C-alpha positions as CSV (number, residue, x, y, z in Angstrom):
1,X,20.3,17.3,7.3
2,X,18.5,19.6,4.6
3,X,18.5,17.8,1.3
4,X,19.3,19.4,-1.9
5,X,16.6,19.8,-4.3
6,X,16.9,19.2,-8.1
7,X,15.3,21.4,-10.5
8,X,13.9,20.4,-13.8
9,X,17.3,19.8,-15.4
10,X,16.7,18.0,-18.7
11,X,19.7,15.5,-18.2
12,X,18.4,14.5,-14.8
13,X,14.9,13.8,-15.8
14,X,14.0,10.4,-17.3
15,X,11.6,11.9,-20.0
16,X,11.3,8.5,-21.8
17,X,9.8,6.6,-18.9
18,X,7.6,9.5,-17.9
19,X,6.2,10.0,-21.4
20,X,5.9,6.2,-22.3
21,X,4.0,5.4,-19.1
22,X,1.6,8.4,-19.4
23,X,0.9,7.3,-23.1
24,X,0.4,3.6,-22.1
25,X,-2.1,4.7,-19.5
26,X,-3.8,7.1,-21.8
27,X,-4.3,4.4,-24.1
28,X,-5.7,1.9,-21.8
29,X,-8.0,4.7,-20.5
30,X,-9.2,5.4,-24.2
31,X,-10.0,1.9,-24.9
32,X,-11.9,1.6,-21.6
33,X,-13.9,4.6,-22.3
34,X,-14.5,3.9,-26.2
35,X,-15.3,0.1,-25.8
36,X,-15.9,-0.4,-22.1
37,X,-17.5,-3.9,-22.2
38,X,-15.3,-5.6,-24.7
39,X,-11.9,-4.0,-23.4
40,X,-13.0,-4.9,-19.8
41,X,-14.1,-8.4,-20.5
42,X,-11.0,-9.2,-22.5
43,X,-8.7,-7.8,-19.7
44,X,-10.7,-9.6,-17.0
45,X,-10.7,-12.8,-18.7
46,X,-6.9,-12.7,-19.3
47,X,-6.5,-11.8,-15.5
48,X,-8.5,-14.8,-14.5
49,X,-6.5,-17.1,-16.8
50,X,-3.1,-15.6,-15.4
51,X,-4.5,-15.9,-11.7
52,X,-5.7,-19.5,-12.2
53,X,-2.6,-20.3,-14.1
54,X,0.1,-18.9,-12.0
55,X,-1.7,-18.7,-8.6
56,X,0.9,-21.2,-7.0
57,X,3.6,-19.1,-8.1
58,X,2.3,-16.0,-6.3
59,X,1.7,-17.8,-3.2
60,X,5.0,-19.5,-3.1
61,X,6.7,-16.1,-4.0
62,X,4.7,-14.4,-1.1
63,X,5.6,-17.1,1.3
64,X,9.3,-17.0,0.4
65,X,9.3,-13.3,1.0
66,X,7.8,-13.8,4.5
67,X,10.7,-16.3,5.0
68,X,13.3,-13.9,3.7
69,X,12.2,-11.0,5.7
70,X,12.1,-13.3,8.9
71,X,15.7,-14.5,8.3
72,X,17.0,-11.0,7.8
73,X,15.5,-9.9,11.1
74,X,16.8,-12.6,13.4
75,X,20.1,-13.2,11.8
76,X,23.3,-11.3,12.7
77,X,22.5,-9.1,9.5
78,X,19.5,-7.7,11.3
79,X,21.9,-5.4,13.2
80,X,23.1,-3.7,10.1
81,X,22.0,-0.1,9.8
82,X,21.3,2.1,6.8
83,X,24.0,4.4,7.1
84,X,26.1,5.7,10.0
85,X,23.9,8.6,10.7
86,X,21.1,8.9,13.1
87,X,17.4,8.3,12.1
88,X,16.0,11.5,10.6
89,X,12.6,10.8,11.9
90,X,11.1,9.8,15.3
91,X,9.4,6.3,15.6
92,X,5.9,7.7,15.6
93,X,6.5,9.9,12.5
94,X,8.3,7.2,10.8
95,X,5.5,4.3,11.4
96,X,2.7,7.1,10.7
97,X,4.4,7.9,7.3
98,X,4.9,4.1,6.3
99,X,1.3,3.0,7.4
100,X,-0.7,5.9,6.1
101,X,1.2,6.1,2.9
102,X,1.1,2.1,2.1
103,X,-2.6,1.7,2.8
104,X,-4.1,5.1,2.6
105,X,-8.0,5.4,2.6
106,X,-8.2,1.8,1.2
107,X,-8.0,0.4,4.9
108,X,-11.3,2.4,5.6
109,X,-13.1,1.1,2.6
110,X,-12.3,-2.3,3.0
111,X,-12.5,-2.6,6.8
112,X,-16.2,-1.7,6.3
113,X,-17.3,-4.0,3.7
114,X,-14.7,-6.9,3.1
115,X,-16.3,-9.2,5.7
116,X,-19.5,-9.0,3.7
117,X,-18.0,-10.7,0.7
118,X,-16.4,-13.3,2.8
119,X,-19.6,-14.3,4.8
120,X,-21.4,-14.6,1.2
121,X,-18.7,-16.6,-0.6
122,X,-16.7,-18.3,2.3
123,X,-13.7,-20.5,1.8
124,X,-13.0,-24.0,2.8
125,X,-16.3,-25.2,1.7
126,X,-18.4,-23.3,4.2
127,X,-22.1,-22.6,3.9
128,X,-22.8,-19.0,2.9
129,X,-24.0,-16.7,5.7
130,X,-23.3,-19.5,8.2
131,X,-21.8,-19.3,11.5
132,X,-18.5,-20.7,10.2
133,X,-18.3,-18.1,7.5
134,X,-19.0,-15.4,10.0
135,X,-16.0,-16.7,12.2
136,X,-13.5,-16.7,9.6
137,X,-14.5,-13.4,7.6
138,X,-12.5,-11.2,9.9
139,X,-9.7,-13.5,10.2
140,X,-9.1,-13.6,6.4
141,X,-8.8,-9.8,6.4
142,X,-6.3,-10.1,9.0
143,X,-4.5,-12.3,6.6
144,X,-4.8,-10.5,3.4
145,X,-3.9,-7.3,4.8
146,X,-1.2,-8.8,7.4
147,X,2.0,-10.2,7.4
148,X,2.1,-11.6,3.6
149,X,1.2,-8.0,2.4
150,X,3.6,-6.1,4.6
151,X,6.3,-8.6,3.9
152,X,6.2,-7.6,0.1
153,X,6.7,-4.1,1.3
154,X,9.8,-4.6,3.3
155,X,11.5,-7.1,1.2
156,X,12.5,-4.7,-1.4
157,X,13.6,-1.9,1.1
158,X,16.5,-3.8,2.4
159,X,18.6,-3.8,-0.8
160,X,17.4,-0.5,-1.9
161,X,18.3,1.3,1.3
162,X,21.7,-0.7,1.5
163,X,22.6,0.3,-1.8
164,X,21.8,3.8,-1.3
165,X,23.1,4.5,2.2
166,X,25.7,1.9,2.7
167,X,27.0,1.4,-0.7
168,X,26.6,5.0,-1.6
169,X,25.3,4.3,-4.9
170,X,23.0,6.9,-6.6
171,X,19.6,6.0,-7.9
172,X,16.5,5.3,-6.0
173,X,14.5,3.2,-8.6
174,X,12.9,-0.2,-9.1
175,X,15.7,-1.4,-11.3
176,X,18.3,-0.5,-8.7
177,X,17.2,-3.3,-6.5
178,X,18.0,-5.7,-9.3
179,X,21.7,-4.6,-9.8
180,X,23.2,-7.3,-7.6
181,X,21.7,-9.9,-10.0
182,X,21.7,-8.0,-13.4
183,X,24.7,-5.7,-13.1
184,X,25.0,-2.7,-15.4
185,X,22.1,-4.1,-17.4
186,X,19.9,-2.1,-15.2
187,X,21.0,1.0,-17.0
188,X,20.1,-0.1,-20.3
189,X,16.7,-1.0,-22.0
190,X,15.9,-3.6,-19.3
191,X,16.1,-0.9,-16.7
192,X,14.0,1.4,-18.8
193,X,11.3,-1.3,-19.2
194,X,11.3,-1.8,-15.2
195,X,10.9,2.0,-14.6
196,X,8.1,2.2,-17.1
197,X,6.4,-0.6,-15.5
198,X,6.6,1.0,-12.1
199,X,5.6,4.4,-13.0
200,X,2.6,3.0,-15.0
201,X,1.7,0.8,-12.0
202,X,1.5,3.5,-9.7
203,X,-0.5,5.7,-11.9
204,X,-2.9,3.0,-12.6
205,X,-3.2,2.1,-9.2
206,X,-3.9,5.4,-7.8
207,X,-6.3,6.1,-10.4
208,X,-8.2,3.1,-9.2
209,X,-8.0,4.3,-5.7
210,X,-9.5,7.7,-6.6
211,X,-12.0,6.0,-8.7
212,X,-13.3,4.1,-5.5
213,X,-12.3,6.4,-2.8
214,X,-13.8,9.7,-4.3
215,X,-17.2,8.2,-4.8
216,X,-17.0,6.7,-1.2
217,X,-16.2,10.3,0.2
218,X,-18.9,11.8,-1.8
219,X,-21.5,9.3,-0.7
220,X,-20.4,10.1,2.9
221,X,-20.9,13.7,2.4
222,X,-24.3,13.0,0.8
223,X,-25.3,11.2,4.1
224,X,-23.9,13.8,6.3
225,X,-24.8,17.1,4.6
226,X,-27.1,16.2,1.7
227,X,-24.9,17.2,-0.9
228,X,-25.4,15.5,-4.5
229,X,-23.2,12.6,-5.4
230,X,-22.2,13.8,-9.0
231,X,-19.1,14.9,-11.2
232,X,-19.0,18.4,-9.7
233,X,-18.6,16.9,-6.0
234,X,-15.9,14.4,-7.5
235,X,-14.0,17.3,-9.2
236,X,-14.3,19.5,-6.0
237,X,-13.0,16.8,-3.8
238,X,-10.2,15.9,-6.0
239,X,-9.3,19.6,-6.4
240,X,-9.1,19.9,-2.4
241,X,-7.0,16.8,-2.2
242,X,-4.9,17.9,-5.0
243,X,-4.1,21.4,-3.7
244,X,-3.4,19.8,-0.1
245,X,-1.0,17.0,-1.3
246,X,0.6,19.5,-3.6
247,X,1.2,21.8,-1.0
248,X,2.6,19.0,1.1
249,X,4.8,17.7,-1.7
250,X,6.1,21.1,-2.4
251,X,7.4,21.8,1.0
252,X,9.0,18.4,1.5
253,X,8.7,15.4,3.6
254,X,9.5,16.8,7.0
255,X,7.2,19.9,6.9
256,X,4.4,18.4,4.7
257,X,4.0,14.5,4.6
258,X,5.2,13.8,8.1
259,X,2.9,16.4,9.5
260,X,-0.2,14.9,7.5
261,X,0.8,11.1,8.3
262,X,0.9,11.9,12.0
263,X,-2.6,13.5,11.8
264,X,-4.0,10.7,9.8
265,X,-2.7,8.3,12.5
266,X,-4.3,10.0,15.4
267,X,-7.4,10.5,13.6
268,X,-7.3,6.6,12.9
269,X,-6.7,5.7,16.5
270,X,-9.7,8.0,17.6
271,X,-11.9,6.6,14.9
272,X,-11.0,2.8,15.8
273,X,-11.2,3.7,19.4
274,X,-14.9,4.8,19.1
275,X,-15.7,1.7,17.0
276,X,-14.5,-0.4,19.8
277,X,-16.1,1.1,22.9
278,X,-19.4,2.8,21.3
279,X,-21.6,-0.2,21.4
280,X,-20.2,-3.8,21.6
281,X,-16.9,-3.7,23.1
282,X,-17.0,-7.2,24.5
283,X,-17.8,-8.8,21.2
284,X,-15.3,-6.7,19.1
285,X,-12.4,-7.9,21.5
286,X,-13.8,-11.3,21.6
287,X,-13.8,-11.5,17.9
288,X,-10.5,-9.6,17.4
289,X,-8.8,-12.2,19.7
290,X,-10.4,-15.1,18.1
291,X,-9.7,-13.9,14.5
292,X,-6.1,-13.5,15.6
293,X,-6.1,-17.2,16.8
294,X,-7.7,-18.4,13.5
295,X,-5.1,-16.8,11.2
296,X,-2.2,-18.1,13.3
297,X,-3.6,-21.6,13.5
298,X,-4.2,-21.6,9.7
299,X,-1.4,-19.1,8.5
300,X,0.3,-21.9,6.6
301,X,-2.9,-23.2,5.1
302,X,-4.3,-19.8,4.0
303,X,-0.8,-19.0,2.4
304,X,-0.7,-22.1,0.3
305,X,-4.4,-22.9,-0.5
306,X,-5.5,-23.2,-4.0
307,X,-8.6,-25.3,-3.5
308,X,-7.9,-27.6,-6.4
309,X,-10.6,-30.1,-5.1
310,X,-13.5,-28.3,-4.4
311,X,-12.5,-25.8,-6.8
312,X,-14.8,-23.0,-5.4
313,X,-12.6,-20.1,-6.4
314,X,-12.1,-18.4,-3.3
315,X,-8.3,-18.4,-3.4
316,X,-8.2,-17.2,-6.8
317,X,-10.6,-14.6,-6.4
318,X,-9.3,-13.1,-3.3
319,X,-5.9,-14.5,-2.0
320,X,-4.1,-14.7,-5.4
321,X,-5.7,-11.4,-6.7
322,X,-4.6,-9.6,-3.3
323,X,-1.1,-11.2,-3.7
324,X,-0.7,-10.1,-7.3
325,X,-2.0,-6.5,-6.4
326,X,0.5,-6.2,-3.5
327,X,3.3,-7.4,-5.7
328,X,2.6,-4.8,-8.3
329,X,2.1,-1.9,-6.0
330,X,4.6,-2.5,-3.1
331,X,7.7,-1.2,-5.2
332,X,6.3,2.3,-4.8
333,X,6.6,1.7,-1.0
334,X,10.3,0.3,-1.4
335,X,11.6,3.7,-2.8
336,X,9.6,5.9,-0.1
337,X,10.5,3.6,2.8
338,X,14.1,3.2,1.8
339,X,14.3,7.2,1.6
340,X,12.8,7.9,5.1
341,X,14.8,4.8,6.7
342,X,18.3,6.1,7.0
343,X,20.0,5.1,10.2
344,X,17.4,2.5,10.8
345,X,18.5,-1.2,11.3
346,X,17.4,-4.2,8.9
347,X,15.8,-5.6,12.1
348,X,13.8,-2.5,12.9
349,X,12.9,-2.0,9.2
350,X,11.5,-5.4,9.1
351,X,9.6,-5.4,12.3
352,X,8.2,-1.9,11.8
353,X,7.1,-2.6,8.2
354,X,5.8,-6.0,8.5
355,X,4.6,-6.4,12.2
356,X,3.6,-2.8,12.8
357,X,2.1,-2.7,9.6
358,X,0.1,-5.8,10.3
359,X,-1.0,-4.6,13.7
360,X,-2.4,-1.4,12.0
361,X,-4.3,-3.3,9.7
362,X,-5.6,-5.5,12.4
363,X,-6.7,-2.6,14.3
364,X,-8.9,-1.5,11.6
365,X,-10.3,-4.7,10.5
366,X,-10.7,-5.8,14.3
367,X,-12.8,-3.1,15.1
368,X,-14.6,-1.8,12.2
369,X,-15.2,-5.1,10.5
370,X,-16.3,-6.7,13.9
371,X,-18.6,-3.8,14.6
372,X,-20.4,-4.4,11.3
373,X,-20.6,-7.9,11.6
374,X,-22.1,-7.8,15.1
375,X,-24.8,-5.1,13.6
376,X,-25.5,-7.8,11.2
377,X,-25.5,-10.7,13.2
378,X,-27.9,-8.9,16.0
379,X,-30.2,-7.9,13.4
380,X,-29.5,-4.2,14.1
381,X,-28.3,-3.5,10.5
382,X,-28.9,-5.8,7.5
383,X,-25.5,-4.8,5.8
384,X,-25.5,-7.8,3.3
385,X,-28.9,-6.5,2.0
386,X,-27.8,-2.9,1.8
387,X,-24.5,-4.0,0.0
388,X,-26.3,-6.2,-2.5
389,X,-29.1,-3.5,-3.2
390,X,-27.4,-0.1,-2.7
391,X,-23.7,-0.7,-3.1
392,X,-20.6,-0.7,-1.0
393,X,-20.5,3.1,-0.6
394,X,-23.9,3.3,0.9
395,X,-23.4,0.3,3.2
396,X,-20.0,2.0,4.4
397,X,-22.2,5.0,5.5
398,X,-24.8,3.1,7.0
399,X,-22.4,1.2,9.2
400,X,-20.7,4.5,10.4
401,X,-24.2,6.2,11.0
402,X,-25.5,3.3,13.1
403,X,-22.9,4.3,15.9
404,X,-23.9,6.7,18.6
405,X,-23.1,10.2,17.3
406,X,-23.2,8.7,13.8
407,X,-22.9,11.8,11.9
408,X,-20.0,13.3,13.8
409,X,-18.3,10.1,13.4
410,X,-18.9,10.0,9.7
411,X,-17.3,13.6,9.4
412,X,-14.3,12.0,11.5
413,X,-14.3,9.2,9.0
414,X,-14.2,11.6,5.9
415,X,-11.4,13.6,7.6
416,X,-9.5,10.6,8.2
417,X,-9.9,9.0,4.7
418,X,-8.9,12.4,3.3
419,X,-5.8,12.8,5.4
420,X,-4.8,9.1,4.6
421,X,-5.4,9.8,0.9
422,X,-3.2,12.8,1.0
423,X,-0.4,10.8,2.5
424,X,-0.6,8.3,0.1
425,X,-0.5,10.5,-3.0
426,X,2.2,12.5,-1.5
427,X,4.4,9.6,-0.9
428,X,3.5,8.3,-4.4
429,X,4.5,11.8,-6.0
430,X,7.8,11.6,-4.1
431,X,8.5,7.9,-5.3
432,X,7.6,8.8,-8.8
433,X,9.8,11.9,-8.7
434,X,12.6,9.7,-7.5
435,X,12.3,7.0,-10.0
436,X,12.0,9.4,-12.7
437,X,15.3,11.4,-11.6
438,X,18.8,10.0,-12.8
439,X,21.2,9.2,-10.2
440,X,19.5,10.6,-7.2
441,X,21.9,10.8,-4.3
442,X,21.5,10.4,-0.6
443,X,21.6,14.0,0.2
444,X,19.1,14.9,-2.6
445,X,15.5,15.1,-3.0
446,X,13.7,15.0,-6.3
447,X,13.0,18.6,-7.7
448,X,9.9,20.2,-6.3
449,X,8.5,21.0,-9.6
450,X,8.9,17.4,-10.8
451,X,7.1,16.3,-7.7
452,X,4.4,18.9,-8.2
453,X,4.1,17.7,-11.8
454,X,3.4,14.1,-10.6
455,X,0.9,15.5,-7.9
456,X,-1.0,17.0,-10.7
457,X,-0.6,13.9,-13.0
458,X,-2.0,11.7,-10.0
459,X,-5.1,13.8,-10.2
460,X,-5.6,14.4,-13.7
461,X,-5.8,10.7,-14.8
462,X,-8.7,9.7,-12.4
463,X,-10.5,13.0,-13.0
464,X,-10.6,12.3,-16.7
465,X,-11.9,8.9,-15.8
466,X,-14.5,10.1,-13.5
467,X,-15.6,12.8,-16.1
468,X,-16.1,10.0,-18.8
469,X,-17.9,7.9,-16.2
470,X,-20.9,10.2,-16.0
471,X,-21.7,9.5,-19.5
472,X,-21.5,5.8,-19.2
473,X,-24.1,3.5,-17.7
474,X,-22.6,2.3,-14.4
475,X,-19.8,4.6,-14.6
476,X,-16.2,4.0,-15.7
477,X,-15.5,0.2,-15.3
478,X,-12.3,-0.1,-13.3
479,X,-12.0,-3.9,-13.8
480,X,-10.0,-3.5,-16.9
481,X,-7.5,-1.4,-15.1
482,X,-7.5,-3.6,-11.9
483,X,-6.7,-6.7,-14.5
484,X,-3.8,-4.8,-16.0
485,X,-2.1,-4.2,-12.6
486,X,-2.7,-8.0,-11.7
487,X,-0.9,-8.9,-15.3
488,X,1.8,-6.5,-14.2
489,X,2.6,-8.6,-11.1
490,X,4.3,-11.2,-13.4
491,X,7.2,-8.9,-14.6
492,X,7.5,-6.9,-11.3
493,X,7.7,-10.2,-9.4
494,X,10.8,-10.9,-10.9
495,X,12.3,-7.6,-9.4
496,X,11.4,-9.1,-6.1
497,X,13.3,-12.2,-6.8
498,X,16.3,-10.0,-8.0
499,X,15.9,-7.9,-4.8
500,X,16.3,-10.7,-2.5
501,X,19.4,-12.0,-4.5
502,X,20.8,-8.5,-4.5
503,X,20.5,-8.0,-0.7
504,X,22.2,-11.4,0.0
505,X,24.8,-10.9,-2.3
506,X,25.7,-7.3,-1.1
507,X,25.4,-8.0,2.5
508,X,27.1,-11.3,2.7
509,X,30.1,-9.7,0.6
510,X,30.4,-7.1,3.2
511,X,29.7,-8.8,6.6
512,X,29.6,-12.7,6.0
513,X,32.9,-12.9,7.9
514,X,31.9,-10.7,10.8
515,X,30.2,-12.0,13.8
516,X,27.0,-10.4,15.4
517,X,28.8,-8.5,18.2
518,X,31.4,-7.1,15.3
519,X,28.3,-5.9,13.1
520,X,26.8,-4.3,16.3
521,X,29.9,-2.7,17.3
522,X,30.3,-1.0,13.9
523,X,27.1,0.7,14.2
524,X,27.3,1.6,17.9
525,X,28.5,5.1,17.1
526,X,26.1,7.1,15.1
527,X,26.7,10.5,13.5
528,X,24.3,13.4,14.2
529,X,23.1,16.0,11.7
530,X,25.8,18.5,12.8
531,X,28.5,15.7,12.4
532,X,29.0,15.1,16.2
533,X,29.3,11.7,17.2
534,X,26.3,10.1,19.2
535,X,26.4,6.7,21.1
536,X,23.8,4.5,19.9
537,X,21.9,3.4,22.9
538,X,20.0,0.7,21.2
539,X,16.5,2.6,21.5
540,X,15.2,3.3,18.2
């Protein structure tokens, strides 16, 4: 089905939410630039206070989302499909878009260095740099980037897609997930507040992504081709990324983002495969399996650990921070995944988003992190020393260069990060376009020029901060912006509770009295693109 595009019609564009969000981000950026030390310190102190005080709330909410997804997948409601037409995308394309958009380049950045933080400041009273710390390092990455994080992504997709494709209600926005709980109030001031928070969180979150991702790529280029690491390189890279995902945004999901996402997935698989087989495959496979066992054995403990006795701060610094971060940014994926999940069952959405997403994360951390850990333990590369003396970007380049054909692999690393960043920005531009369009219908896409506007804004904001950073000692401190996004987890977490309530309310109203067999029979006949009837074979 070819979706109709919406132009820049004033009555369809949520100008208030757009302007308010940009003004808020501009105000925060100005405060960070003009008074970097005091602004950042104040916001970080506030973040620490909130995380320390509400850590239990974030952990319980995430655990509840995990249980909610499990219930929706295994119950009779798992057979419910998002509409009566066949899926628009193949499994590979669908999965590629979800994984590449949700994680982006960050999976490369953190899979290379996160284990270094964990072995230096391990949990559960373990000694720093000990064997125990090394054993749990990759396992904790599996946990932080695994089922809990991806459950937050899938929990809002269910009510949003159900409302959009089965209830046939227009509007692909954050507040739409709350309609089952808040009713028509989502169309008033409260809905505006939610939309402003949503737009602000995406702009802020991706500004941070650019703020860390572009310097990493610049360092990779410097180690490969000897180019300088300065604002000119940053600007050039942002320009190339912007043109690429701007074009992808303009041509649409099927001709743009889908193609880039497939390429990013293939490049990621090749990259992880080389990390696996190049030097120490036996160690990597052993550590991969052992880390899976550790996270499986300790899943409930990791999900609820707040360390009130030892009070070493690991859960607050990492688990609570990560959970708050995922809570704030996951609604952007609700919109995007809901849009591309027409014809998919609730069971397949939960399984693909939660389980396949987790497997993808484990693939990166299991290979890249395990390789770096092996190089450190064998004395081949002192990644800890490089990290502490030269910073994360240099240690990433050194780890990749330590592989056979290191420079060639670093080029592949750059291309993979680039393609994943393009996919992330493209999906974000689509979600922003959808959320800032009133009453977007299932057969419509946000206007091309609206999406292109968001593509430009997603690049202008970080470009301005990176420009200002060249005049500031240590660059622009992103800690303040990170703190704001963590604080936004408080109001956005309310939408997660509301989305679970909405999903159960709507689904039970329609299917409570139907058996599993009756629900499956209802969706056995799927309508194709040319309105013919296609028998559903059970294979997605």
